[in-house]
C-alpha positions in Angstrom: -8.2 5.3 34.9 -11.2 7.1 33.5 -10.3 7.2 29.9 -13.2 6.1 27.6 -13.3 4.6 24.1 -14.1 8.0 22.6 -10.8 9.4 23.9 -8.9 6.4 22.5 -10.6 7.1 19.1 -9.4 10.7 19.4 -5.8 9.6 20.1 -5.8 7.2 17.1 -7.3 9.9 14.9 -4.6 12.4 15.8 -2.0 9.8 15.0 -3.6 9.1 11.7 -4.0 12.7 10.5 -1.1 14.2 12.5 -3.3 17.3 13.0 -5.8 18.0 15.8 -8.2 19.9 13.6 -8.4 17.2 10.9 -8.7 14.5 13.6 -11.6 16.3 15.2 -13.4 16.7 11.9 -12.9 12.9 11.2 -14.3 12.1 14.6 -17.3 14.5 14.2 -16.4 16.7 17.3 -15.0 20.1 17.8 -11.2 20.6 18.0 -11.4 21.9 21.7 -13.5 18.8 22.6 -10.9 16.5 21.2 -7.9 18.4 22.5 -9.4 18.6 26.0 -10.1 14.8 26.1 -6.6 14.0 25.1 -5.1 16.5 27.5 -7.1 15.1 30.4 -5.8 11.6 29.4 -2.2 12.9 29.4 -2.7 14.5 32.8 -4.3 11.4 34.3 -1.4 9.2 33.0 1.2 11.9 33.7 2.7 11.4 30.2 2.8 13.4 27.0 1.3 11.4 24.1 1.9 13.9 21.3 4.6 16.4 20.7 2.5 19.5 19.8 5.6 21.6 18.9 6.4 19.4 15.9 4.8 20.1 12.5 3.0 17.9 11.7 2.1 16.6 15.2 3.9 13.4 16.1 3.6 10.9 19.0 6.3 10.7 21.6 8.0 7.4 22.3 5.6 6.5 25.1 2.8 7.9 22.9 3.5 5.4 20.2 3.1 2.5 22.7 -0.2 4.0 24.0 -1.5 4.5 20.5 -0.7 0.8 19.7 -2.6 -0.3 22.7 -5.5 2.1 21.9 -5.8 0.6 18.4 -5.9 -2.9 19.9 -8.5 -1.9 22.5 -10.7 -0.3 19.9 -10.4 -3.4 17.7 -11.4 -5.7 20.6 -14.3 -3.4 21.5 -15.5 -3.6 18.0 -15.3 -7.4 18.1 -17.4 -7.4 21.3 -20.1 -5.4 19.5 -19.9 -7.9 16.6 -20.5 -10.8 19.0 -23.7 -9.1 20.3 -24.9 -8.3 16.8 -24.2 -11.9 15.8 -26.2 -13.3 18.7 -29.1 -11.1 17.7 -28.9 -12.2 14.1 -27.9 -8.7 12.9 -25.7 -8.4 9.9 -24.2 -4.9 10.3 -21.1 -3.1 11.2 -17.9 -1.9 9.7 -15.1 -4.1 8.2 -11.8 -3.0 6.7 -10.0 -5.2 4.3 -6.6 -5.0 2.7 -5.9 -6.6 -0.7 -2.7 -7.1 -2.6 -2.8 -5.2 -6.0 -2.5 -8.5 -8.0 -5.8 -9.7 -6.5 -7.9 -6.5 -5.9 -9.0 -5.9 -9.6 -10.5 -9.4 -9.8 -12.2 -9.4 -6.4 -13.2 -5.9 -5.3 -15.7 -4.8 -8.0 -18.0 -7.8 -7.4 -17.3 -7.9 -3.7 -18.5 -4.3 -3.3 -21.6 -5.0 -5.4 -22.5 -8.2 -3.5 -22.0 -6.7 -0.1 -24.1 -3.7 -1.0 -26.9 -5.8 -2.5 -27.1 -8.6 0.1 -25.7 -7.1 3.3 -26.7 -3.4 3.3 -26.0 -3.1 7.0 -22.2 -3.8 6.5 -20.0 -0.9 5.7 -16.9 -2.2 3.9 -13.6 -0.3 3.5 -11.0 -1.7 1.2 -7.4 -0.8 0.7 -4.8 -1.9 -1.9 -1.4 -2.4 -0.4 1.7 -4.6 -0.6 2.0 -7.7 1.6 4.5 -6.2 4.1 2.4 -3.2 4.8 -0.8 -5.2 5.0 0.6 -7.6 7.6 1.9 -4.7 9.7 -1.5 -3.0 9.6 -3.2 -6.4 10.4 -1.1 -7.0 13.4 -1.6 -3.4 14.6 -5.4 -3.8 14.3 -5.6 -1.1 11.7 -7.5 -3.5 9.3 -9.7 -6.4 10.1 -8.8 -8.8 7.3 -6.3 -9.2 4.5 -6.5 -11.0 1.2 -3.1 -12.0 0.0 -0.8 -14.7 -1.3 0.2 -17.2 1.3 1.9 -18.8 3.2 3.6 -15.7 4.7 5.2 -17.5 7.7 4.1 -14.5 9.9 3.5 -15.3 13.6 0.3 -14.0 15.0 -1.6 -14.3 11.7 -4.2 -17.0 10.9 -4.3 -17.7 7.2 -7.5 -19.4 5.7 -7.0 -20.5 2.0 -9.7 -19.2 -0.3 -8.5 -20.4 -3.8 -5.6 -21.5 -5.9 -4.7 -19.6 -9.0 -2.5 -20.7 -11.9 -0.1 -18.4 -13.7 -0.2 -18.0 -17.5 2.2 -16.4 -19.9 1.2 -13.4 -21.9 3.5 -13.5 -25.0 4.1 -11.1 -27.8 3.4 -12.6 -31.3 7.0 -11.6 -32.1 8.5 -13.8 -29.4 9.5 -17.5 -30.1 7.4 -18.6 -27.2 4.2 -17.5 -29.0 4.6 -20.5 -31.4 4.1 -23.0 -28.5 0.6 -24.1 -27.4 1.8 -24.4 -23.8 5.1 -23.4 -22.2 7.0 -25.6 -19.8 8.0 -23.6 -16.7 11.6 -24.8 -17.2 11.7 -23.0 -20.6 10.7 -19.6 -19.3 13.8 -17.4 -19.8 14.2 -14.2 -17.7 16.0 -12.2 -20.4 12.8 -11.5 -22.2 10.6 -11.3 -19.1 8.8 -8.1 -18.0 8.0 -8.1 -14.3 6.3 -6.2 -11.6 8.5 -3.9 -9.5 10.2 -5.3 -6.4 7.9 -5.5 -3.4 5.1 -7.2 -5.2 4.7 -10.8 -4.1 4.0 -11.8 -7.7 7.6 -10.7 -8.6 9.2 -13.3 -6.4 6.6 -16.0 -7.3 7.4 -15.5 -11.0 11.1 -15.8 -10.5 10.6 -18.9 -8.5 9.9 -20.8 -11.7 11.6 -18.7 -14.3 15.0 -19.8 -15.5 18.1 -18.3 -17.1 18.0 -15.2 -14.9 20.4 -13.0 -16.8 18.9 -9.6 -17.7 19.7 -8.6 -21.2 16.3 -7.2 -22.1 15.6 -3.5 -21.7 14.4 -3.5 -18.1 11.2 -1.9 -16.8 9.6 -3.1 -13.6 5.9 -2.1 -13.9 3.6 -1.2 -11.1 0.5 -3.0 -12.5 -0.3 -6.0 -14.7 -2.1 -3.8 -17.2 1.1 -1.9 -17.7 3.0 -5.1 -18.2 0.6 -6.2 -20.9 0.9 -2.9 -22.7 4.7 -3.1 -22.6 4.6 -6.6 -24.1 2.2 -5.4 -26.8 4.5 -2.6 -27.8 8.0 -4.0 -27.1 7.9 -7.8 -27.4 8.9 -10.4 -24.9 6.5 -11.8 -22.5 5.2 -11.5 -18.9 3.5 -13.8 -16.4 0.0 -13.0 -15.1 -2.6 -14.6 -12.8 -5.3 -16.6 -14.6 -8.0 -14.3 -13.1 -6.7 -11.5 -15.3 -7.4 -13.3 -18.5 -11.1 -12.4 -18.6 -10.1 -8.7 -18.5 -8.2 -9.0 -21.8 -9.8 -8.2 -25.1 -10.3 -11.0 -27.7 -7.1 -10.2 -29.6 -5.0 -10.2 -26.4 -6.4 -13.5 -25.3 -4.8 -15.1 -28.3 -1.4 -14.2 -26.8 -2.1 -16.2 -23.6 -0.2 -19.5 -23.1 -0.7 -22.0 -20.3 2.4 -22.6 -18.2 2.9 -26.3 -17.4 5.3 -28.3 -15.2 7.6 -31.1 -16.0 4.9 -33.7 -15.1 1.2 -34.0 -15.4 -1.4 -35.2 -12.9 -4.9 -35.4 -14.4 -6.3 -36.3 -11.0 -5.1 -33.1 -9.4 -4.9 -30.2 -11.9 -4.0 -27.8 -9.1 -0.9 -29.8 -8.1 1.8 -27.3 -7.4 4.5 -29.7 -8.8 2.6 -29.9 -12.1 1.7 -26.2 -12.8 2.9 -23.0 -11.2 0.1 -21.9 -8.8 -0.3 -19.5 -6.0 -2.5 -19.8 -2.9 -4.7 -16.8 -2.1 -6.0 -16.7 1.5 -8.0 -14.5 3.8 -5.8 -13.6 6.8 -6.9 -12.4 10.3 -5.1 -11.6 13.5 -5.0 -14.4 16.0 -7.8 -13.8 18.5 -10.1 -12.3 15.9 -13.7 -12.9 17.0 -16.0 -11.7 14.2 -16.6 -15.1 12.8 -20.0 -14.1 11.2 -18.5 -11.2 9.3 -15.5 -13.3 8.2 -17.9 -15.9 6.7 -19.9 -13.2 5.0 -16.8 -11.9 3.2 -15.6 -15.4 2.4 -19.1 -16.3 1.1 -19.1 -13.4 -1.2 -15.7 -14.3 -2.6 -16.8 -17.9 -3.1 -19.4 -16.5 -5.6 -16.8 -14.5 -7.4 -14.1 -17.1 -7.9 -14.6 -20.0 -10.3 -15.6 -23.1 -8.3 -12.8 -25.2 -9.7 -10.3 -22.8 -8.1 -11.8 -22.7 -4.6 -10.2 -24.4 -1.7 -11.9 -27.8 -1.2 -12.6 -27.1 2.4 -14.1 -23.7 1.7 -16.5 -25.2 -0.8 -18.1 -27.5 1.8 -17.7 -25.8 5.2 -18.1 -22.5 7.0 -15.0 -21.0 8.6 -14.6 -21.7 12.3 -12.2 -19.7 14.4 
């Protein structure tokens, strides 16, 4: 088989854009060049990869399998290039990262700034997406890394803990919970709780420690934490937010924040999950991922963004080995 990596890139591009002209533009070649290369590949394999009669263009059943293999092959080829660059001490290349929406606002701005300032040879692409979509794209080699709440229990994924984040309550001054200095998790009623819409991992995490789950409050499932806070400010009740969001609040809003505590205390281990509601945030890669140097660069930048007391103890002391 004489198909080269460029042809595989063309195939993946057509699948992405579902249009030969747009795919050619994205690849920096003419449409006839791209079409001829894919046509030659189809003739060589004696298969049809794309149904050109559909609008937009879509892959055939066998085409979908070929596209999946093409993505994996291109991903592995990029890793080989990364190994060579690493051996030469070069810090360059492209990396694509997915982040859940309840982490991205706290990590991305400083991550972009740090990568640009300290590793100008690295071109980083970042995408906000929900956990299910992120895992799918990670397994299909469509992104290199994912930053998400773990554990996911997903086979084929290696999860490396980055930090542990507590939840806090954001409470309207009109709500009885506002009178408390701290709120036991067992006393968080769901009938006055505003939550993120289904599909966000934070939604299920919040309900895992909220009690009295009847829904008598006017219900609105928000798409962002900022919207939740605005809803509470205007309508009362409360919501639950990650502690990394607190610095983004104004001084008046911060007076509405209350720590959530467990039934017991453990002064020796303030991150104990049985003592306070907490979530684990990890960087995830596909099993077999080889770009260890790039992985450590991203993790190193995140270590500078997250407060040290929240970092995973192993990450504080050691580099990541895969």
